[in-house]
Every structure is written in structure tokens, then in C-alpha cells.
Backbone as CSV, one residue per row, in Angstrom:
resi,resn,N_x,N_y,N_z,CA_x,CA_y,CA_z,C_x,C_y,C_z
1,MET,206.916,31.480,-31.425,207.815,30.481,-32.267,207.334,30.905,-33.573
2,ASP,208.521,30.382,-34.112,208.504,30.826,-35.831,207.522,29.764,-36.318
3,PRO,206.821,29.949,-37.596,206.004,29.102,-38.421,206.693,27.895,-38.914
4,ILE,208.313,28.136,-39.350,208.731,26.884,-39.698,208.869,25.855,-38.733
5,SER,209.170,26.084,-37.380,209.313,25.195,-36.327,207.874,24.517,-36.090
6,ILE,206.805,25.151,-36.211,205.543,24.982,-35.956,205.300,23.675,-37.039
7,LEU,205.602,24.126,-38.304,205.191,23.049,-39.164,205.882,21.981,-39.094
8,PHE,207.225,21.883,-38.670,207.963,20.814,-38.655,207.448,19.921,-37.508
9,ILE,206.915,20.561,-36.201,206.192,19.905,-35.479,204.645,19.342,-35.604
10,ALA,203.962,20.053,-36.681,202.697,19.581,-37.118,203.100,18.490,-38.159
11,VAL,204.080,18.438,-38.999,204.451,17.401,-39.601,205.079,16.084,-39.070
12,GLY,205.607,16.314,-37.983,205.663,15.185,-36.930,204.612,14.352,-36.413
13,LEU,203.894,15.346,-35.856,202.893,14.862,-35.136,201.736,14.046,-36.144
14,ALA,201.668,14.547,-37.411,200.478,14.130,-38.288,201.086,12.665,-39.058
15,MET,202.455,12.261,-38.632,202.626,10.940,-39.190,202.181,9.647,-38.719
16,ASP,201.539,10.023,-37.620,200.949,8.761,-37.162,199.483,8.713,-37.783
17,ALA,198.943,9.848,-37.847,197.457,9.829,-38.679,197.919,9.440,-40.131
18,PHE,198.965,10.028,-40.819,199.120,9.524,-42.259,199.422,7.960,-42.165
19,ALA,200.070,7.379,-41.574,200.311,5.885,-41.503,198.842,5.286,-41.133
20,VAL,198.189,5.572,-40.435,197.126,5.083,-40.090,195.936,5.242,-41.402
21,SER,195.794,6.376,-41.914,195.288,6.886,-43.238,195.416,5.484,-44.317
22,LEU,196.841,5.514,-44.261,197.517,4.463,-45.326,196.773,3.243,-44.952
23,GLY,196.625,2.578,-43.621,196.056,1.305,-43.605,194.642,1.609,-43.713
24,ALA,193.926,2.539,-43.266,192.384,2.696,-43.625,191.792,2.744,-45.085
25,GLY,193.028,3.420,-46.044,192.467,3.692,-47.270,192.488,2.305,-48.180
26,THR,193.292,1.001,-47.183,193.123,-0.185,-48.234,191.617,-0.679,-48.137
27,LEU,190.769,-0.266,-46.834,189.574,-1.023,-46.912,188.487,-0.166,-47.862
28,GLU,187.609,-1.171,-48.408,186.518,-1.046,-49.393,185.686,0.342,-48.911
29,MET,185.267,0.342,-47.393,184.322,1.117,-47.086,184.968,2.556,-46.849
30,SER,186.156,2.559,-46.976,187.163,3.860,-46.628,187.352,4.814,-48.164
31,ARG,186.533,3.962,-48.978,187.231,4.556,-50.516,186.431,5.650,-50.969
32,ASN,185.385,5.943,-50.206,184.138,7.006,-51.055,184.290,8.323,-50.174
33,PRO,183.982,9.156,-51.079,184.883,10.877,-50.770,184.350,11.075,-49.228
34,ARG,182.923,10.606,-48.513,182.263,10.935,-47.284,183.381,10.694,-46.487
35,ALA,183.687,9.160,-46.409,184.402,8.812,-45.507,185.741,8.856,-45.395
36,ARG,186.384,9.276,-46.777,187.692,9.942,-46.761,187.661,11.498,-45.839
37,PHE,186.597,12.451,-46.400,186.365,13.481,-45.493,186.084,13.205,-44.186
38,ARG,185.596,12.277,-43.687,185.249,11.922,-42.266,186.540,11.819,-41.378
39,LEU,187.391,10.913,-42.053,188.533,10.591,-41.601,189.482,11.540,-41.361
40,SER,189.798,12.351,-42.587,190.703,13.305,-42.623,190.353,14.308,-41.769
41,PHE,188.883,14.570,-41.780,188.435,16.024,-40.920,188.839,15.735,-39.537
42,HIS,188.669,14.382,-39.137,188.431,14.221,-37.391,189.590,13.814,-37.010
43,PHE,190.810,13.218,-37.961,192.148,13.374,-37.557,192.695,14.961,-37.301
44,GLY,192.431,15.485,-38.329,192.788,16.869,-38.152,192.232,17.806,-37.078
45,LEU,190.799,17.209,-36.639,190.309,18.057,-35.484,190.981,17.596,-34.544
46,PHE,190.951,16.335,-34.200,191.504,15.794,-33.110,192.794,16.298,-32.667
47,GLN,193.654,16.371,-33.592,195.069,16.696,-33.511,195.435,18.053,-33.515
48,ALA,194.071,18.825,-33.746,193.935,20.500,-33.366,194.021,20.860,-31.986
49,LEU,192.621,20.070,-31.657,192.404,19.974,-30.041,192.993,19.790,-29.102
50,MET,193.704,18.267,-29.083,194.571,18.040,-28.329,196.039,18.974,-27.843
51,PRO,196.481,19.646,-28.735,197.265,20.601,-28.112,196.850,21.803,-27.158
52,VAL,195.605,22.126,-27.760,194.811,22.992,-26.991,194.425,22.750,-25.515
53,LEU,193.886,21.665,-25.453,193.753,20.704,-24.321,194.855,20.682,-23.340
54,GLY,196.180,20.313,-23.844,197.576,20.131,-23.184,197.615,21.875,-22.358
55,TRP,197.582,22.559,-23.385,197.803,23.826,-23.187,196.973,24.591,-22.077
56,LEU,195.997,24.038,-22.100,194.845,24.762,-21.115,194.763,23.737,-19.736
57,THR,195.490,22.797,-19.717,195.199,21.662,-18.564,196.129,21.849,-17.468
58,GLY,197.517,22.186,-18.325,198.559,22.537,-16.562,198.976,21.186,-16.007
59,ALA,200.286,21.523,-15.589,201.376,20.224,-15.074,200.710,19.264,-14.318
60,THR,199.693,19.581,-13.223,199.328,18.589,-12.804,198.591,17.389,-13.477
61,LEU,197.823,17.430,-14.533,197.063,16.880,-15.374,197.988,15.986,-16.072
62,VAL,198.912,16.567,-16.803,199.965,16.359,-17.799,200.457,14.945,-17.129
63,ASN,200.914,15.376,-15.633,201.848,14.449,-15.013,201.274,13.213,-14.840
64,LEU,200.083,13.549,-14.578,199.145,12.036,-14.241,198.924,11.038,-15.690
65,ILE,198.564,12.126,-16.640,198.524,11.348,-17.876,199.570,11.049,-18.567
66,SER,200.649,11.561,-18.238,201.742,11.232,-19.009,202.527,9.726,-18.627
67,GLN,202.073,9.278,-17.305,202.378,8.157,-16.985,201.617,7.015,-17.513
68,VAL,200.487,7.334,-18.450,199.884,6.144,-19.107,199.333,6.608,-20.547
69,ASP,200.070,7.877,-21.221,199.466,7.915,-22.458,199.825,7.125,-23.368
70,HIS,200.821,6.714,-23.023,201.682,5.785,-24.226,200.839,4.414,-24.351
71,TRP,200.506,3.852,-22.895,199.863,2.768,-22.987,198.381,2.835,-23.515
72,ILE,197.626,4.144,-23.021,196.506,4.086,-23.859,196.400,3.965,-25.624
73,ALA,197.607,4.911,-26.111,197.678,4.854,-27.513,198.088,3.265,-27.997
74,PHE,199.026,2.903,-27.268,199.030,1.365,-27.760,198.045,0.771,-27.872
75,GLY,197.444,0.539,-26.599,196.173,-0.257,-26.573,195.138,0.014,-27.769
76,LEU,194.771,1.677,-27.847,193.945,1.717,-29.155,194.321,1.060,-30.623
77,LEU,195.493,1.454,-30.612,196.047,1.184,-32.124,196.657,-0.196,-32.026
78,ALA,196.526,-0.940,-31.217,196.657,-2.588,-30.991,195.472,-3.119,-31.217
79,TYR,194.578,-2.733,-30.774,193.185,-3.165,-30.798,192.816,-3.221,-32.409
80,VAL,192.819,-1.976,-33.125,192.161,-1.797,-34.197,193.457,-2.402,-35.366
81,GLY,194.695,-2.444,-35.255,195.288,-3.146,-35.733,195.261,-4.524,-35.759
82,GLY,195.077,-5.231,-34.846,195.105,-6.712,-34.506,193.869,-7.043,-35.459
83,ARG,192.572,-6.055,-35.173,191.080,-6.857,-36.081,191.846,-6.668,-37.629
84,MET,192.338,-5.620,-37.975,192.816,-5.648,-39.340,193.663,-6.826,-39.919
85,ILE,194.859,-7.268,-38.974,195.513,-8.321,-39.140,194.636,-9.542,-39.321
86,ARG,193.864,-9.680,-38.432,193.205,-10.956,-38.153,192.321,-11.000,-39.540
87,GLN,191.513,-9.905,-39.550,190.599,-9.938,-40.871,191.418,-10.078,-42.086
88,GLY,192.783,-9.600,-42.413,193.100,-10.034,-43.126,193.622,-11.572,-43.751
89,PHE,193.903,-11.994,-42.843,193.812,-13.509,-42.978,192.605,-14.453,-43.073
90,SER,191.516,-13.619,-42.726,190.328,-14.491,-43.032,189.712,-14.246,-44.347
91,HIS,188.559,-14.972,-44.420,188.083,-15.368,-45.916,186.843,-14.374,-46.350
92,GLU,186.819,-13.334,-44.919,185.748,-12.160,-45.020,186.209,-11.318,-45.899
93,ASP,185.619,-10.047,-46.217,186.228,-9.099,-47.252,186.522,-7.768,-46.301
94,GLU,186.333,-7.542,-45.241,186.603,-6.585,-44.689,187.259,-6.460,-43.159
95,ALA,187.993,-5.922,-42.678,188.229,-6.042,-41.219,187.285,-5.321,-40.279
96,PHE,186.821,-4.296,-40.830,185.829,-3.640,-39.710,184.327,-4.145,-40.457
97,VAL,183.321,-4.492,-39.482,182.134,-4.715,-39.953,181.722,-3.500,-39.793
98,GLU,182.026,-2.554,-39.055,181.335,-1.111,-39.154,182.406,-0.294,-39.906
99,ASP,182.008,0.825,-40.390,182.958,1.958,-41.240,183.785,2.366,-40.160
100,PRO,185.401,2.419,-40.480,186.207,2.922,-39.556,186.046,4.507,-39.703
101,SER,185.435,4.954,-40.424,185.180,6.566,-40.630,183.713,6.944,-39.891
102,ARG,183.431,5.979,-39.146,182.174,6.562,-38.407,182.237,5.743,-36.773
103,GLY,181.665,6.584,-36.216,181.327,5.911,-34.606,182.398,5.679,-33.902
104,LYS,182.632,4.457,-33.065,183.479,4.064,-31.960,184.845,3.860,-32.902
105,ASN,185.270,3.333,-34.107,186.248,3.054,-34.543,186.978,4.498,-34.908
106,LEU,186.266,5.561,-35.553,186.531,6.900,-36.076,187.225,7.514,-34.645
107,VAL,186.443,7.307,-33.363,187.047,8.077,-32.498,188.282,7.262,-31.722
108,ILE,188.270,5.999,-31.707,189.336,5.194,-31.177,190.612,5.869,-32.235
109,LEU,190.428,5.705,-33.393,191.644,6.115,-34.190,191.833,7.515,-34.126
110,SER,191.113,8.246,-33.872,191.421,9.866,-33.801,191.844,10.079,-32.606
111,VAL,191.820,9.776,-31.254,192.373,9.816,-29.911,193.726,8.829,-30.112
112,ALA,193.825,7.801,-30.688,194.944,7.281,-30.571,196.088,7.733,-31.472
113,THR,195.737,8.417,-32.565,196.595,9.168,-33.464,196.950,10.605,-32.640
114,SER,196.358,11.157,-31.533,196.718,12.644,-31.473,197.084,12.543,-29.954
115,ILE,197.434,11.361,-29.449,197.782,11.823,-27.791,199.144,12.224,-27.650
116,ASP,199.620,12.231,-28.611,201.261,13.117,-28.542,200.931,14.639,-28.439
117,ALA,199.902,14.990,-29.378,199.534,16.477,-29.401,199.404,16.970,-28.335
118,PHE,198.566,16.332,-27.153,198.353,16.559,-25.875,199.316,17.205,-25.070
119,ALA,200.701,16.348,-25.118,201.913,16.695,-24.464,202.749,17.955,-25.127
120,VAL,202.637,18.003,-26.424,203.260,19.319,-27.297,202.516,20.757,-26.924
121,GLY,200.784,20.470,-26.704,200.141,21.596,-26.091,200.731,22.163,-24.779
122,PHE,201.162,21.195,-23.912,201.542,21.279,-22.804,202.757,21.957,-22.802
123,SER,204.007,21.323,-23.598,205.471,21.926,-23.731,205.124,23.624,-24.362
124,LEU,204.179,23.895,-25.159,204.268,25.272,-25.621,203.616,26.324,-24.716
125,SER,202.630,25.836,-23.571,202.115,26.406,-22.745,203.229,26.982,-21.829
126,MET,204.222,25.712,-21.656,205.687,26.116,-20.707,206.739,27.120,-21.318
127,LEU,206.360,27.372,-22.706,207.350,28.201,-23.479,206.548,29.449,-23.791
128,ASN,205.343,29.759,-23.085,204.543,30.689,-23.444,204.168,31.085,-24.730
129,VAL,203.727,30.086,-25.628,203.651,30.279,-26.727,202.037,30.650,-26.792
130,SER,201.469,31.157,-27.655,200.144,31.272,-28.133,199.790,29.993,-28.759
131,ILE,198.867,29.429,-28.351,198.110,28.168,-29.133,197.075,28.011,-30.200
132,ILE,196.649,29.054,-30.533,195.959,29.026,-31.634,196.753,28.854,-33.188
133,THR,197.949,29.642,-33.389,198.180,29.314,-34.671,198.846,27.863,-34.562
134,PRO,199.528,27.427,-33.481,200.069,25.823,-33.647,199.086,24.991,-33.844
135,ALA,198.103,25.065,-33.188,196.801,24.408,-33.405,196.421,24.365,-34.420
136,VAL,196.112,25.361,-35.271,195.409,25.648,-36.681,196.388,24.727,-38.073
137,ILE,197.484,25.035,-37.640,198.522,24.463,-38.347,198.700,23.059,-38.364
138,ILE,198.701,22.472,-37.085,199.020,21.141,-36.844,197.422,20.441,-37.424
139,GLY,196.365,21.010,-37.182,194.989,20.412,-37.700,195.270,20.238,-39.154
140,VAL,195.423,21.554,-40.020,195.401,21.609,-41.185,196.583,20.601,-41.770
141,VAL,197.483,20.584,-41.410,198.880,19.407,-41.982,198.281,18.124,-41.675
142,THR,197.641,17.597,-40.519,197.431,16.556,-40.406,196.138,15.992,-41.055
143,GLY,195.064,16.862,-41.515,193.961,16.589,-42.188,194.754,16.358,-43.516
144,GLY,195.329,17.348,-44.290,195.920,17.252,-45.683,196.718,15.784,-45.794
145,LEU,197.537,15.237,-44.876,198.412,14.172,-44.462,197.680,13.258,-44.501
146,SER,196.310,13.168,-44.170,195.740,12.051,-43.537,195.063,11.637,-45.044
147,LEU,194.505,12.894,-45.578,193.545,12.657,-46.847,194.413,11.849,-47.991
148,LEU,195.920,12.674,-48.205,197.026,11.994,-48.814,197.019,10.492,-48.294
149,GLY,197.004,10.008,-47.205,197.310,8.633,-47.044,196.459,7.946,-47.324
150,LEU,195.129,8.020,-47.016,194.108,7.455,-47.500,193.699,7.112,-49.199
151,LEU,194.201,8.484,-50.071,194.310,8.167,-51.522,195.464,7.274,-52.031
152,LEU,196.566,7.381,-51.135,197.315,6.286,-51.541,197.291,4.827,-50.761
153,GLY,196.469,4.714,-49.737,196.403,3.474,-49.271,195.192,2.594,-50.295
154,GLU,194.242,3.476,-50.990,193.185,3.070,-51.804,194.049,2.213,-52.794
155,ARG,194.990,3.233,-53.525,195.735,2.615,-54.544,196.214,1.408,-54.560
156,LEU,196.889,1.365,-53.065,197.826,0.054,-52.685,197.034,-1.125,-52.596
157,GLY,195.524,-0.812,-51.742,194.603,-1.772,-51.470,194.189,-2.204,-52.736
158,LYS,193.956,-1.590,-53.849,193.310,-1.986,-55.199,194.234,-2.901,-55.592
159,LYS,195.608,-2.416,-55.479,196.756,-3.318,-56.129,196.887,-4.823,-55.425
160,PHE,196.820,-4.642,-54.125,197.444,-5.678,-53.462,196.593,-6.412,-52.561
161,GLY,195.293,-5.834,-52.678,194.281,-6.675,-51.684,194.312,-6.816,-50.485
162,LYS,194.064,-8.106,-49.937,193.860,-8.133,-48.624,195.287,-8.054,-48.117
163,ARG,196.387,-8.258,-48.897,197.934,-8.277,-48.007,198.395,-7.063,-47.826
164,MET,197.515,-5.695,-47.887,197.606,-4.480,-47.765,196.600,-4.349,-46.484
165,GLU,195.695,-4.922,-46.203,194.906,-5.142,-44.937,195.733,-5.296,-43.957
166,ILE,196.338,-6.479,-44.083,197.406,-7.040,-43.065,198.526,-6.269,-42.994
167,LEU,199.283,-5.423,-43.926,200.363,-4.226,-43.798,199.867,-3.279,-42.797
168,GLY,198.469,-2.865,-43.287,197.917,-1.830,-42.421,197.828,-2.225,-41.049
169,GLY,197.396,-3.134,-40.855,197.267,-3.701,-39.336,198.612,-3.893,-38.567
170,ILE,199.444,-4.284,-39.218,201.235,-4.323,-38.893,201.574,-2.874,-38.545
171,ILE,201.241,-1.833,-39.519,201.282,-0.619,-39.321,200.888,0.025,-37.976
172,LEU,199.474,-0.005,-37.576,199.154,0.405,-36.715,199.485,-0.246,-35.406
173,VAL,199.902,-1.364,-35.098,200.537,-2.149,-34.109,201.709,-1.432,-34.125
174,GLY,202.331,-1.483,-35.144,204.014,-0.933,-35.152,204.207,0.383,-34.449
175,ILE,203.249,1.281,-35.164,203.039,2.807,-34.198,202.858,2.688,-33.004
176,GLY,202.010,1.868,-32.484,201.650,1.593,-30.793,202.818,1.072,-30.234
177,LEU,203.642,0.232,-30.621,204.860,-0.146,-30.364,205.814,0.832,-30.422
178,ARG,205.873,1.667,-31.313,207.170,2.681,-31.310,206.619,3.821,-30.181
179,ILE,205.294,4.175,-30.092,204.989,5.132,-29.096,205.368,4.453,-27.746
180,LEU,205.138,3.161,-27.531,205.235,2.657,-26.182,206.834,2.485,-25.735
181,ALA,207.662,2.090,-26.886,209.162,1.724,-26.822,209.671,3.430,-26.362
182,SER,209.343,4.245,-26.950,209.593,5.877,-27.042,209.235,6.208,-25.257
183,HIS,208.289,5.671,-24.784,208.058,6.422,-23.635,208.793,5.383,-22.623
184,LEU,208.879,4.260,-22.878,209.518,3.136,-21.600,210.789,3.490,-21.465
185,LEU,211.710,3.850,-22.891,212.952,3.607,-23.018,213.612,4.874,-23.081
186,ALA,212.923,6.063,-22.922,213.229,7.214,-22.704,213.996,7.607,-21.358
């Protein structure tokens, strides 16, 4: 597979992580360099590992997972997005009591934004494409676009405050609905 095709796949897969990063960047606790690094690194890492897992897994497990992957992604994104929306309307400062760049929230966001990459890895195995180069490109592109999303989200968050937190939550739920609809209506 040529590098341009791999790059287009990488950018397409990174869009969910970019959108989630926009929302996370509006949160005060995501505005320090360590939190930005953790979020962008983990989004890139999960996005790079999932195609490898898909490539290694084979047809049997993919068929089982493909029946529910869209529900899993929707559930995870709706959970995190719902918390952000609820908090945006409350009088408290942040949607997350815990830092979204740590622990459970980091894992939930990383998995939710990388589930589609699993299917891409499986598809690449069917095409007899080596997975190492695509996985590295996908991970690097996702990490870079996630960092860009965090920086843009921070600027928007400072300018528009809690309204951006609500918008970030709506974006997460919208991404989950898009994933769900694309699988159910396909």
C-alpha cells in the first residue's frame, strides 16, 4: 500500500481523536504540558496498537467484535460526553473530578477513539499489507492531530468558558452517534 493511501487512512482514523481532544482541551486540568502529552501520546499509541491487534486477530474474532464495536464506542463516548454536558450546565468548575488525561478517563477516551482502527488493521491483513508502517503512521498522525486539538480546545475554552465544555460533550456524543449510525445504517 502506498504512503499517500496510508496517510489518508491515518487522517481519517485520527478525526475522532482530534474532536475529542478539542473537547478535552477546554478543560482546565488538560491545559498543562504533561496532560497534553499524556492525552496525545495515548491517543496515538492506542490508534497505532489497534490496527496491529486487528491485523493479528483474524477473521473469527473480528466478526464477533464487529457486531458490537459500534455500541461499545457509542457507550464510552456518550458516557464521557454526557458528563461534560451535565457539568457544563452545573455551577461547578470542571466536568471531570478526575483528570481526563489519567486513569479510567484516559483509557475510556483512548479505546473509544481507536476502535475503528481495529477493523482497519483486519482489512490490511486481508490485503496482505505489512502492518508496521501503517501502524506507525497512524499513531504519529493521531498523536499530532490530538495535540493540535488540545491546543485549539484550550484557546476556545479560555474564550468561551463553560459553553465550550457543553460543546465538547455534544461533540463526543455526536461522534458516538455517528459511529453507531454508520454501522446500523450500512
